[in-house]
Backbone as CSV, one residue per row, in Angstrom:
resi,resn,N_x,N_y,N_z,CA_x,CA_y,CA_z,C_x,C_y,C_z
1,UNK,5.194,5.794,21.704,4.528,6.826,21.020,4.447,6.492,19.539
2,UNK,3.354,6.771,18.913,3.188,6.498,17.497,3.198,7.779,16.681
3,UNK,4.107,7.869,15.725,4.203,9.055,14.866,4.417,8.597,13.423
4,UNK,3.708,9.202,12.509,3.948,8.872,11.134,3.386,10.006,10.205
5,UNK,3.924,10.008,8.989,3.440,10.933,7.979,2.784,10.155,6.844
6,UNK,1.688,10.619,6.375,1.013,10.031,5.211,1.642,10.695,3.944
7,UNK,2.183,9.852,3.062,2.907,10.430,1.964,2.776,9.552,0.754
8,UNK,2.616,10.199,-0.412,2.675,9.562,-1.723,3.310,10.496,-2.690
9,UNK,4.139,9.978,-3.590,4.756,10.775,-4.580,3.701,11.305,-5.616
10,UNK,2.600,10.592,-5.704,1.533,10.953,-6.590,0.383,11.614,-5.870
11,UNK,-0.208,12.656,-6.538,-1.411,13.269,-5.901,-2.658,12.504,-6.297
12,UNK,-3.713,12.765,-5.542,-4.991,12.219,-5.927,-5.163,10.722,-5.549
13,UNK,-4.343,10.254,-4.569,-4.456,8.779,-4.170,-5.148,8.650,-2.818
14,UNK,-5.748,9.742,-2.296,-6.410,9.666,-1.026,-5.617,9.814,0.175
15,UNK,-4.430,10.493,0.028,-3.521,10.628,1.162,-4.118,11.366,2.350
16,UNK,-4.766,12.521,2.060,-5.325,13.315,3.132,-6.529,12.621,3.785
17,UNK,-7.378,12.039,2.927,-8.543,11.288,3.438,-8.104,10.166,4.324
18,UNK,-6.989,9.479,3.929,-6.500,8.472,4.786,-5.960,8.946,6.098
19,UNK,-5.270,10.093,6.099,-4.766,10.646,7.332,-5.932,10.959,8.324
20,UNK,-7.000,11.564,7.806,-8.187,11.840,8.619,-8.837,10.577,9.113
21,UNK,-8.918,9.561,8.248,-9.509,8.299,8.616,-8.743,7.643,9.794
22,UNK,-7.455,7.601,9.634,-6.645,6.952,10.613,-6.688,7.676,11.966
23,UNK,-6.658,9.002,11.899,-6.752,9.831,13.136,-8.115,9.456,13.872
24,UNK,-9.144,9.305,13.077,-10.446,8.959,13.601,-10.399,7.629,14.285
25,UNK,-9.853,6.613,13.578,-9.805,5.233,14.088,-8.962,5.157,15.328
26,UNK,-7.802,5.812,15.316,-6.974,5.789,16.556,-7.713,6.425,17.734
27,UNK,-8.434,7.481,17.490,-9.199,8.135,18.566,-10.235,7.238,19.097
28,UNK,-10.914,6.479,18.289,-12.009,5.577,18.723,-11.540,4.559,19.736
29,UNK,-10.288,4.196,19.700,-9.782,3.166,20.669,-9.077,3.872,21.855
30,UNK,-9.312,5.162,21.979,-8.816,5.809,23.209,-7.441,6.544,23.102
31,UNK,-6.888,6.571,21.870,-5.592,7.291,21.752,-5.812,8.767,21.679
32,UNK,-4.889,9.521,22.184,-4.914,10.993,22.167,-4.147,11.423,20.946
33,UNK,-4.849,11.927,19.914,-4.284,12.086,18.589,-4.175,13.613,18.227
34,UNK,-2.992,13.962,17.640,-2.797,15.312,17.115,-2.443,15.087,15.622
35,UNK,-3.133,15.812,14.753,-2.801,15.844,13.353,-2.178,17.187,13.064
36,UNK,-1.207,17.178,12.113,-0.562,18.372,11.672,-0.678,18.536,10.195
37,UNK,-1.251,19.605,9.728,-1.464,19.824,8.316,-0.339,20.670,7.733
38,UNK,0.545,20.073,6.970,1.702,20.775,6.342,1.426,21.109,4.914
39,UNK,0.228,20.828,4.401,-0.048,21.037,2.984,-0.672,22.427,2.780
40,UNK,0.027,23.309,2.057,-0.477,24.718,1.907,-1.670,24.826,0.973
41,UNK,-2.064,23.743,0.327,-3.175,23.816,-0.590,-4.497,23.874,0.127
42,UNK,-5.536,24.448,-0.552,-6.828,24.548,0.075,-7.547,23.239,0.232
43,UNK,-7.203,22.214,-0.681,-7.823,20.887,-0.530,-6.996,20.125,0.474
44,UNK,-6.839,20.608,1.656,-5.941,20.050,2.699,-6.738,19.455,3.813
45,UNK,-5.991,18.900,4.755,-6.563,18.309,5.933,-7.412,19.296,6.690
46,UNK,-6.928,20.528,6.808,-7.643,21.574,7.479,-9.048,21.779,6.880
47,UNK,-9.131,21.766,5.595,-10.415,21.895,4.895,-11.282,20.647,5.103
48,UNK,-10.715,19.504,4.947,-11.494,18.263,5.074,-12.129,18.162,6.476
49,UNK,-11.468,18.571,7.457,-11.910,18.493,8.846,-12.897,19.598,9.200
50,UNK,-13.080,20.552,8.301,-14.013,21.640,8.575,-13.593,22.586,9.642
51,UNK,-12.276,22.768,9.800,-11.743,23.586,10.864,-11.706,25.047,10.376
52,UNK,-12.206,25.950,11.202,-12.192,27.380,10.838,-10.872,27.997,11.361
53,UNK,-9.875,28.028,10.458,-8.555,28.553,10.788,-8.347,29.816,9.978
54,UNK,-7.579,30.775,10.613,-7.380,32.052,10.001,-6.194,31.965,8.931
55,UNK,-6.350,31.152,7.965,-5.279,30.829,7.018,-5.014,32.051,6.123
56,UNK,-5.958,32.924,5.926,-5.725,34.137,5.060,-5.231,35.330,5.869
57,UNK,-5.167,35.256,7.177,-4.751,36.346,7.963,-3.228,36.372,8.129
58,UNK,-2.580,37.284,7.473,-1.161,37.386,7.406,-0.521,37.732,8.773
59,UNK,-1.385,38.331,9.655,-0.897,38.775,10.951,-1.038,37.693,12.030
60,UNK,-1.810,36.652,11.695,-2.112,35.604,12.681,-0.881,34.718,12.882
61,UNK,-0.717,34.235,14.141,0.327,33.285,14.391,-0.012,31.999,13.682
62,UNK,0.981,31.242,13.226,0.769,30.035,12.493,1.988,29.170,12.535
63,UNK,1.861,27.974,12.047,2.944,26.977,12.133,4.224,27.455,11.445
64,UNK,4.103,28.128,10.308,5.220,28.585,9.563,6.131,29.545,10.423
65,UNK,5.478,30.388,11.161,6.210,31.321,12.051,7.022,30.546,13.137
66,UNK,6.458,29.480,13.607,7.126,28.644,14.620,8.311,27.945,14.009
67,UNK,8.156,27.465,12.762,9.222,26.709,12.090,10.404,27.531,11.824
68,UNK,10.216,28.873,11.677,11.427,29.742,11.468,11.814,30.474,12.758
69,UNK,11.216,29.967,13.874,11.570,30.527,15.232,11.216,32.023,15.369
70,UNK,10.033,32.387,14.758,9.565,33.703,14.921,8.022,33.625,15.317
71,UNK,7.740,32.892,16.427,6.331,32.749,16.768,5.694,34.043,17.393
72,UNK,4.427,34.087,17.321,3.727,35.221,17.970,3.030,34.811,19.262
73,UNK,3.059,33.542,19.547,2.440,33.022,20.760,2.922,31.625,21.056
74,UNK,2.293,30.984,22.028,2.678,29.607,22.386,2.150,28.636,21.261
75,UNK,2.914,27.589,21.085,2.452,26.569,20.095,1.119,25.992,20.430
76,UNK,0.840,25.843,21.697,-0.500,25.292,22.124,-1.612,26.023,21.605
77,UNK,-1.478,27.341,21.330,-2.563,28.176,20.823,-2.886,27.908,19.380
78,UNK,-1.955,27.242,18.668,-2.216,26.825,17.305,-3.100,25.592,17.182
79,UNK,-3.148,24.820,18.260,-3.874,23.530,18.249,-5.367,23.740,18.388
80,UNK,-6.099,23.227,17.428,-7.576,23.388,17.414,-8.221,22.012,17.539
81,UNK,-9.395,22.025,18.190,-10.198,20.793,18.325,-10.982,20.579,17.062
82,UNK,-11.216,19.319,16.758,-12.102,18.971,15.622,-13.348,18.324,16.220
83,UNK,-14.320,18.079,15.314,-15.577,17.443,15.770,-15.486,15.946,15.953
84,UNK,-14.235,15.414,15.742,-14.055,13.964,15.721,-13.243,13.407,16.839
85,UNK,-12.972,14.268,17.807,-12.307,13.788,19.016,-10.751,13.975,18.975
86,UNK,-10.207,14.327,17.877,-8.788,14.558,17.806,-8.527,16.004,17.505
87,UNK,-7.231,16.424,17.619,-6.859,17.831,17.408,-6.089,17.949,16.106
88,UNK,-6.013,19.249,15.702,-5.249,19.533,14.464,-4.470,20.890,14.626
89,UNK,-3.307,20.876,14.065,-2.565,22.119,13.817,-2.827,22.484,12.392
90,UNK,-3.639,23.514,12.131,-4.084,23.812,10.778,-2.978,24.403,9.856
91,UNK,-3.211,24.379,8.584,-2.283,24.972,7.653,-2.580,26.462,7.597
92,UNK,-1.713,27.211,6.928,-1.823,28.623,6.758,-1.191,29.024,5.433
93,UNK,-1.643,30.075,4.815,-1.178,30.442,3.507,0.304,30.752,3.543
94,UNK,0.849,31.134,4.702,2.295,31.403,4.820,3.105,30.117,4.534
95,UNK,2.505,28.987,4.711,3.203,27.700,4.427,3.623,27.601,2.986
96,UNK,2.964,28.388,2.065,3.337,28.318,0.670,4.798,28.825,0.477
97,UNK,5.210,29.711,1.377,6.530,30.309,1.235,7.535,29.701,2.156
98,UNK,7.195,28.444,2.695,8.061,27.919,3.754,9.506,27.732,3.342
99,UNK,9.730,27.273,2.075,11.052,27.061,1.621,11.909,28.296,1.667
100,UNK,11.375,29.410,1.138,12.084,30.698,1.224,12.273,31.151,2.654
101,UNK,11.307,30.970,3.463,11.414,31.416,4.876,12.458,30.670,5.557
102,UNK,12.544,29.393,5.418,13.553,28.498,6.103,14.969,28.855,5.571
103,UNK,15.040,29.175,4.269,16.371,29.569,3.693,16.850,30.849,4.315
104,UNK,16.001,31.755,4.485,16.348,33.096,5.114,16.745,32.886,6.553
105,UNK,15.926,32.043,7.305,16.212,31.780,8.674,17.589,31.085,8.829
106,UNK,17.865,30.182,7.940,19.197,29.499,7.997,20.323,30.468,7.712
107,UNK,20.188,31.347,6.782,21.236,32.347,6.452,21.460,33.246,7.696
108,UNK,20.375,33.685,8.283,20.503,34.549,9.484,21.213,33.815,10.583
109,UNK,20.850,32.560,10.780,21.517,31.761,11.829,23.011,31.619,11.566
110,UNK,23.316,31.398,10.333,24.775,31.214,9.904,25.557,32.510,10.178
111,UNK,24.909,33.629,9.871,25.562,34.932,10.183,25.829,35.114,11.620
112,UNK,25.010,34.567,12.480,25.193,34.669,13.932,25.927,33.471,14.500
113,UNK,26.466,32.642,13.580,27.202,31.408,14.025,26.299,30.542,14.916
114,UNK,25.081,30.389,14.494,24.133,29.495,15.189,23.747,28.333,14.310
115,UNK,23.303,27.259,14.937,22.846,26.112,14.236,21.409,26.278,13.798
116,UNK,21.097,25.844,12.600,19.704,25.886,12.083,19.607,24.912,10.947
117,UNK,18.933,23.818,11.228,18.690,22.787,10.182,17.307,22.942,9.639
118,UNK,17.163,23.373,8.371,15.851,23.583,7.823,14.991,22.365,7.723
119,UNK,15.523,21.179,7.783,14.758,19.945,7.724,14.319,19.440,9.093
120,UNK,14.751,20.089,10.137,14.570,19.561,11.476,13.722,20.507,12.385
121,UNK,13.039,21.471,11.739,12.424,22.520,12.562,11.054,22.013,13.200
122,UNK,10.296,21.200,12.467,9.040,20.722,13.008,9.331,19.849,14.227
123,UNK,10.340,18.953,14.162,10.643,18.171,15.280,11.056,18.978,16.487
124,UNK,11.809,19.991,16.195,12.239,20.914,17.313,11.026,21.601,17.965
125,UNK,10.140,22.123,17.136,8.939,22.815,17.623,8.066,21.851,18.476
126,UNK,7.861,20.698,17.993,7.023,19.694,18.715,7.643,19.340,20.092
127,UNK,8.955,19.105,20.048,9.652,18.753,21.284,9.650,19.860,22.285
128,UNK,9.962,21.093,21.865,9.987,22.238,22.712,8.640,22.554,23.310
129,UNK,7.565,22.248,22.557,6.195,22.531,23.051,5.707,21.387,23.963
130,UNK,6.457,20.338,24.098,6.047,19.232,24.962,4.939,18.365,24.356
131,UNK,4.801,18.397,23.073,3.708,17.675,22.395,3.747,16.156,22.713
132,UNK,4.974,15.508,22.731,5.061,14.070,23.016,4.437,13.744,24.432
133,UNK,4.424,14.783,25.318,3.895,14.458,26.650,2.394,14.594,26.710
134,UNK,1.793,15.251,25.680,0.342,15.511,25.693,-0.385,14.505,24.739
135,UNK,0.313,13.922,23.736,-0.304,13.066,22.724,0.458,11.783,22.644
136,UNK,-0.262,10.704,22.343,0.432,9.432,22.172,0.440,9.101,20.690
137,UNK,-0.194,9.913,19.805,-0.214,9.684,18.391,-0.114,11.000,17.644
138,UNK,0.849,11.080,16.710,0.979,12.282,15.918,0.922,11.861,14.449
139,UNK,0.029,12.403,13.672,-0.042,12.139,12.242,0.165,13.440,11.472
140,UNK,1.093,13.438,10.560,1.458,14.618,9.800,1.117,14.353,8.364
141,UNK,0.432,15.361,7.737,-0.002,15.231,6.330,0.724,16.308,5.493
142,UNK,1.823,15.932,4.865,2.600,16.884,4.046,2.085,16.856,2.562
143,UNK,2.460,17.773,1.755,2.128,17.742,0.334,2.791,16.578,-0.371
144,UNK,2.331,16.276,-1.592,2.880,15.129,-2.348,4.205,15.462,-3.044
145,UNK,4.628,16.643,-3.001,5.925,17.029,-3.626,7.039,17.090,-2.624
146,UNK,8.205,16.697,-3.097,9.378,16.713,-2.219,9.748,18.241,-1.917
147,UNK,10.230,18.449,-0.722,10.516,19.808,-0.347,10.573,19.973,1.124
148,UNK,10.626,21.146,1.668,10.825,21.361,3.155,9.677,20.854,3.964
149,UNK,8.441,20.901,3.389,7.277,20.385,4.146,7.444,18.865,4.391
150,UNK,7.748,18.167,3.336,7.933,16.720,3.416,9.126,16.373,4.321
151,UNK,10.247,17.041,4.108,11.446,16.679,4.876,11.229,16.931,6.371
152,UNK,10.539,17.989,6.735,10.262,18.272,8.147,9.262,17.222,8.688
153,UNK,8.297,16.785,7.883,7.347,15.767,8.334,8.050,14.464,8.629
154,UNK,8.925,14.059,7.726,9.648,12.800,7.863,10.667,12.847,8.996
155,UNK,11.321,13.975,9.167,12.298,14.118,10.227,11.601,14.082,11.591
156,UNK,10.389,14.599,11.612,9.643,14.619,12.934,9.076,13.261,13.257
157,UNK,8.719,12.455,12.273,8.034,11.165,12.541,8.854,9.937,12.357
158,UNK,9.768,9.982,11.374,10.661,8.854,10.982,9.887,7.635,10.477
159,UNK,8.600,7.796,10.235,7.792,6.704,9.748,6.794,7.216,8.680
160,UNK,6.453,6.327,7.729,5.559,6.693,6.649,4.439,5.683,6.521
161,UNK,3.251,6.179,6.139,2.117,5.380,5.689,1.853,5.840,4.255
162,UNK,2.006,4.942,3.295,1.981,5.318,1.907,0.803,4.740,1.148
163,UNK,-0.148,5.570,0.759,-1.235,5.111,-0.126,-0.660,4.870,-1.514
164,UNK,-1.092,3.846,-2.193,-0.542,3.493,-3.500,-1.670,3.408,-4.513
165,UNK,-1.457,4.044,-5.646,-2.458,4.009,-6.683,-2.434,2.654,-7.382
166,UNK,-3.572,1.920,-7.505,-3.559,0.607,-8.121,-3.544,0.621,-9.643
167,UNK,-2.516,1.147,-10.216,-2.355,1.253,-11.657,-0.956,0.803,-12.005
168,UNK,-0.610,0.836,-13.290,0.803,0.560,-13.698,1.733,1.538,-12.983
169,UNK,1.314,2.796,-12.927,2.194,3.826,-12.322,2.280,3.524,-10.798
170,UNK,1.184,3.062,-10.230,1.184,2.726,-8.821,2.103,1.552,-8.509
171,UNK,2.062,0.553,-9.368,2.963,-0.609,-9.245,4.389,-0.143,-9.291
172,UNK,4.676,0.888,-10.199,6.060,1.364,-10.281,6.473,2.029,-8.963
173,UNK,5.530,2.661,-8.302,5.836,3.297,-7.038,6.142,2.267,-5.955
174,UNK,5.504,1.083,-6.081,5.876,-0.017,-5.159,7.301,-0.472,-5.328
175,UNK,7.710,-0.611,-6.591,9.077,-0.978,-6.883,10.078,0.026,-6.385
176,UNK,9.658,1.338,-6.330,10.525,2.402,-5.946,10.472,2.774,-4.456
177,UNK,9.793,1.935,-3.651,9.644,2.310,-2.239,11.056,2.421,-1.539
178,UNK,11.818,1.403,-1.815,13.164,1.371,-1.136,13.976,2.578,-1.537
179,UNK,13.926,2.885,-2.864,14.663,4.093,-3.383,14.107,5.368,-2.717
180,UNK,12.790,5.432,-2.621,12.169,6.639,-1.973,12.649,6.791,-0.568
181,UNK,12.622,5.721,0.221,13.072,5.798,1.633,14.537,6.178,1.704
182,UNK,15.377,5.500,0.889,16.825,5.812,0.943,17.033,7.287,0.575
183,UNK,16.288,7.760,-0.458,16.434,9.169,-0.884,16.098,10.111,0.260
184,UNK,14.981,9.801,0.973,14.612,10.778,2.046,15.622,10.677,3.200
185,UNK,16.109,9.458,3.541,17.151,9.402,4.537,18.396,10.186,4.194
186,UNK,18.717,10.236,2.880,19.882,10.955,2.467,19.673,12.455,2.417
187,UNK,18.402,12.880,2.410,18.123,14.324,2.289,17.962,14.981,3.627
188,UNK,17.295,14.368,4.567,17.098,14.956,5.856,18.259,14.665,6.761
189,UNK,18.396,15.496,7.789,19.507,15.284,8.707,19.095,15.633,10.105
190,UNK,19.885,15.176,11.083,19.651,15.554,12.481,21.000,15.560,13.172
191,UNK,21.804,16.559,12.855,23.171,16.664,13.393,23.966,15.468,12.866
192,UNK,24.634,14.748,13.807,25.464,13.636,13.429,24.692,12.310,13.463
193,UNK,23.391,12.365,13.857,22.602,11.180,13.941,22.224,10.670,12.620
194,UNK,22.275,9.347,12.459,21.803,8.734,11.213,20.307,8.563,11.257
195,UNK,19.660,9.172,10.349,18.177,9.168,10.377,17.755,7.932,9.604
196,UNK,16.879,7.080,10.236,16.335,5.953,9.612,14.783,6.088,9.496
197,UNK,14.245,5.751,8.333,12.840,5.935,8.135,12.209,4.577,7.881
198,UNK,11.097,4.319,8.606,10.391,3.087,8.416,9.074,3.298,7.686
199,UNK,8.663,2.248,6.955,7.326,2.245,6.317,6.427,1.436,7.154
200,UNK,5.432,2.013,7.798,4.540,1.314,8.668,3.458,0.573,7.852
201,UNK,3.167,1.025,6.637,2.189,0.344,5.812,2.234,0.951,4.380
202,UNK,2.062,0.129,3.406,1.712,0.526,2.111,0.282,0.157,1.890
203,UNK,-0.525,1.048,1.332,-1.979,0.844,1.267,-2.506,1.054,-0.130
204,UNK,-2.692,-0.009,-0.924,-3.374,0.124,-2.229,-4.765,0.759,-2.024
205,UNK,-4.984,1.876,-2.627,-6.247,2.654,-2.358,-6.939,2.929,-3.698
206,UNK,-8.132,2.468,-3.824,-8.902,2.687,-5.022,-8.957,1.483,-5.952
207,UNK,-8.895,0.293,-5.312,-8.902,-0.969,-6.089,-10.260,-1.103,-6.742
208,UNK,-10.216,-1.370,-8.090,-11.530,-1.568,-8.750,-11.951,-3.036,-8.695
209,UNK,-13.140,-3.253,-9.208,-13.711,-4.604,-9.157,-12.899,-5.631,-9.951
210,UNK,-12.258,-5.179,-11.031,-11.553,-6.091,-11.865,-10.068,-6.209,-11.481
211,UNK,-9.662,-5.430,-10.512,-8.237,-5.460,-10.103,-8.017,-6.581,-9.074
212,UNK,-6.863,-7.153,-9.106,-6.540,-8.188,-8.176,-5.761,-7.538,-6.957
213,UNK,-6.549,-7.263,-5.921,-5.919,-6.537,-4.761,-4.888,-7.329,-4.119
214,UNK,-4.951,-8.649,-4.200,-3.975,-9.510,-3.554,-2.577,-9.342,-4.232
215,UNK,-2.608,-9.017,-5.570,-1.361,-8.785,-6.295,-0.650,-7.651,-5.703
216,UNK,-1.341,-6.567,-5.424,-0.664,-5.358,-4.884,-0.157,-5.586,-3.463
217,UNK,-0.988,-6.296,-2.660,-0.538,-6.571,-1.334,0.677,-7.391,-1.285
218,UNK,0.714,-8.454,-2.121,1.885,-9.350,-2.161,3.121,-8.647,-2.693
219,UNK,2.974,-7.750,-3.669,4.106,-7.065,-4.176,4.750,-6.168,-3.054
220,UNK,3.939,-5.497,-2.291,4.442,-4.660,-1.172,5.086,-5.546,-0.176
221,UNK,4.455,-6.633,0.220,4.989,-7.528,1.256,6.290,-8.181,0.823
222,UNK,6.335,-8.562,-0.451,7.543,-9.194,-1.009,8.753,-8.257,-0.870
223,UNK,8.503,-6.986,-0.881,9.561,-5.980,-0.774,9.910,-5.644,0.678
224,UNK,9.276,-6.362,1.607,9.607,-6.208,2.983,8.789,-5.169,3.782
225,UNK,7.662,-4.657,3.203,6.901,-3.638,3.842,5.506,-4.183,4.289
226,UNK,5.032,-3.759,5.430,3.682,-4.233,5.828,2.613,-3.702,4.874
227,UNK,1.630,-4.551,4.609,0.510,-4.180,3.767,-0.774,-4.874,4.322
228,UNK,-1.346,-4.275,5.364,-2.461,-4.970,6.025,-3.676,-5.108,5.190
229,UNK,-4.041,-4.068,4.366,-5.305,-4.030,3.688,-5.141,-3.378,2.331
230,UNK,-6.083,-3.626,1.419,-6.260,-2.839,0.208,-7.692,-2.339,0.274
231,UNK,-7.832,-1.076,-0.143,-9.123,-0.415,-0.040,-9.675,-0.245,-1.462
232,UNK,-10.940,-0.727,-1.636,-11.545,-0.649,-2.946,-12.040,0.793,-3.258
233,UNK,-12.379,0.953,-4.505,-12.900,2.236,-4.967,-14.199,2.622,-4.205
234,UNK,-14.182,3.773,-3.558,-15.357,4.207,-2.800,-15.543,5.687,-3.086
235,UNK,-15.750,5.991,-4.358,-15.864,7.398,-4.752,-17.024,8.096,-4.020
236,UNK,-18.146,7.489,-3.920,-19.290,8.146,-3.285,-18.992,8.476,-1.849
237,UNK,-18.389,7.531,-1.139,-18.060,7.730,0.251,-17.068,8.847,0.470
238,UNK,-15.958,8.779,-0.283,-14.905,9.731,-0.079,-15.241,11.137,-0.627
239,UNK,-15.935,11.191,-1.702,-16.421,12.492,-2.178,-17.424,13.101,-1.232
240,UNK,-18.231,12.224,-0.604,-19.126,12.782,0.441,-18.441,13.324,1.600
241,UNK,-17.297,12.697,1.982,-16.513,13.263,3.141,-16.019,14.684,2.812
242,UNK,-15.551,14.924,1.611,-15.061,16.209,1.243,-16.188,17.220,1.154
243,UNK,-17.367,16.779,0.705,-18.499,17.644,0.581,-18.989,18.083,1.936
244,UNK,-19.028,17.126,2.861,-19.554,17.457,4.234,-18.462,17.795,5.193
245,UNK,-17.200,17.781,4.775,-16.025,18.055,5.575,-15.957,17.229,6.882
246,UNK,-15.773,15.962,6.713,-15.747,15.023,7.808,-14.975,13.781,7.485
247,UNK,-14.750,12.935,8.452,-14.079,11.683,8.221,-15.061,10.661,7.628
248,UNK,-14.563,9.574,6.998,-15.438,8.557,6.464,-16.395,7.955,7.459
249,UNK,-15.891,7.597,8.655,-16.796,7.026,9.657,-17.885,8.011,10.079
250,UNK,-17.507,9.241,10.285,-18.480,10.315,10.659,-19.532,10.411,9.512
251,UNK,-19.081,10.367,8.276,-19.972,10.555,7.146,-20.994,9.396,7.146
252,UNK,-20.549,8.200,7.365,-21.457,7.000,7.358,-22.445,7.111,8.468
253,UNK,-21.980,7.510,9.608,-22.810,7.546,10.852,-23.772,8.718,10.871
254,UNK,-23.445,9.831,10.264,-24.242,11.041,10.373,-24.875,11.554,9.059
255,UNK,-24.405,11.034,7.930,-24.904,11.557,6.674,-25.485,10.481,5.700
256,UNK,-25.536,9.302,6.212,-26.173,8.204,5.449,-27.468,7.790,6.147
257,UNK,-28.483,7.593,5.361,-29.848,7.248,5.951,-29.851,5.719,6.270
258,UNK,-28.911,5.004,5.680,-28.842,3.551,6.009,-27.386,3.120,5.793
259,UNK,-27.042,1.999,6.437,-25.682,1.536,6.345,-25.539,0.658,5.084
260,UNK,-24.553,0.971,4.324,-24.278,0.171,3.107,-23.168,-0.803,3.403
261,UNK,-23.411,-2.093,3.027,-22.436,-3.119,3.355,-21.006,-2.808,2.877
262,UNK,-20.868,-2.269,1.647,-19.556,-2.042,1.088,-18.871,-0.873,1.859
263,UNK,-19.616,0.084,2.323,-19.027,1.167,3.095,-18.576,0.708,4.497
264,UNK,-19.450,-0.181,5.048,-19.077,-0.728,6.415,-17.760,-1.552,6.268
265,UNK,-17.668,-2.283,5.121,-16.457,-3.034,4.860,-15.248,-2.158,4.829
266,UNK,-15.369,-1.020,4.201,-14.294,-0.025,4.110,-13.901,0.459,5.511
267,UNK,-14.879,0.772,6.287,-14.604,1.244,7.645,-13.878,0.143,8.465
268,UNK,-14.306,-1.056,8.279,-13.632,-2.187,8.964,-12.161,-2.290,8.544
269,UNK,-11.927,-2.059,7.298,-10.545,-2.150,6.783,-9.707,-1.003,7.337
270,UNK,-10.318,0.229,7.436,-9.618,1.358,8.001,-9.268,1.121,9.504
271,UNK,-10.243,0.496,10.190,-10.038,0.134,11.591,-8.860,-0.817,11.719
272,UNK,-8.883,-1.861,10.850,-7.806,-2.833,10.881,-6.486,-2.191,10.508
273,UNK,-6.439,-1.289,9.563,-5.227,-0.640,9.173,-4.669,0.160,10.385
274,UNK,-5.497,0.868,11.084,-5.009,1.627,12.221,-4.427,0.755,13.286
275,UNK,-5.100,-0.433,13.468,-4.598,-1.372,14.530,-3.225,-1.876,14.156
276,UNK,-3.094,-2.241,12.842,-1.828,-2.760,12.376,-0.678,-1.747,12.469
277,UNK,-1.010,-0.498,12.094,-0.040,0.550,12.083,0.432,0.799,13.532
278,UNK,-0.496,0.710,14.469,-0.134,0.861,15.904,0.810,-0.216,16.349
279,UNK,0.535,-1.420,15.983,1.409,-2.547,16.393,2.796,-2.375,15.809
280,UNK,2.869,-2.116,14.530,4.153,-1.952,13.849,4.902,-0.733,14.353
281,UNK,4.172,0.395,14.503,4.847,1.622,14.903,5.350,1.634,16.301
282,UNK,4.740,0.867,17.190,5.129,0.828,18.604,5.969,-0.327,18.959
283,UNK,6.327,-1.169,17.979,7.126,-2.325,18.164,8.515,-1.998,18.615
């Protein structure tokens, strides 16, 4: 089974677009894919995929309720189909208060002398719902800030795909990959089990014409992490995806009057990235 979270310490590096792209590419080769949107912001995976979810309805069942073990229905009822062949568990406004909700749930469990690990609730929910039996690929998109959303995503997947900004700041994030992984392993827990986190790919995203993409790839590889591709700046393509609420491949196939060589090159790289992630993740 293939599970990973798309994560970057910096915002605006195409994390959510990458998650949608990879879900699309995995689906195209016959994988059964579930995406999980853990980002409470409106510019989230749920919005990008054009999913009509009741995120403003405080009475609606949602993922946050399941994470604090107060569901209103079966987890399967949260799963929605997308127009791209894969499914999504959408975000909800209640996710903005997830930290406080988990803290309260943990306190209540302690009062009852029960176990409750606030970093391990998403994994619990997915396992109890039998999701690994229904899907062979799970992609989780958490926010770019450290906190309960990220910790639950990492605990559930144990693997990361990290888009990297091709700037001096982005290079610094390459140097800090090992520290990032070690920090996450030290933060999350699973009883007495030692949690190990793998990086399936580092992806320089937004490479300009004057940038040396090979430099970024080699830096990542020299630090022991896979780096299959670097993606050049494609503002028109990716902005179009958000405007039309679709994946990059869908945008090219349904919203472009002709195929542009540079966009087809980007789709080929995304396809290659998905293939490489699958190989590394299922090794």
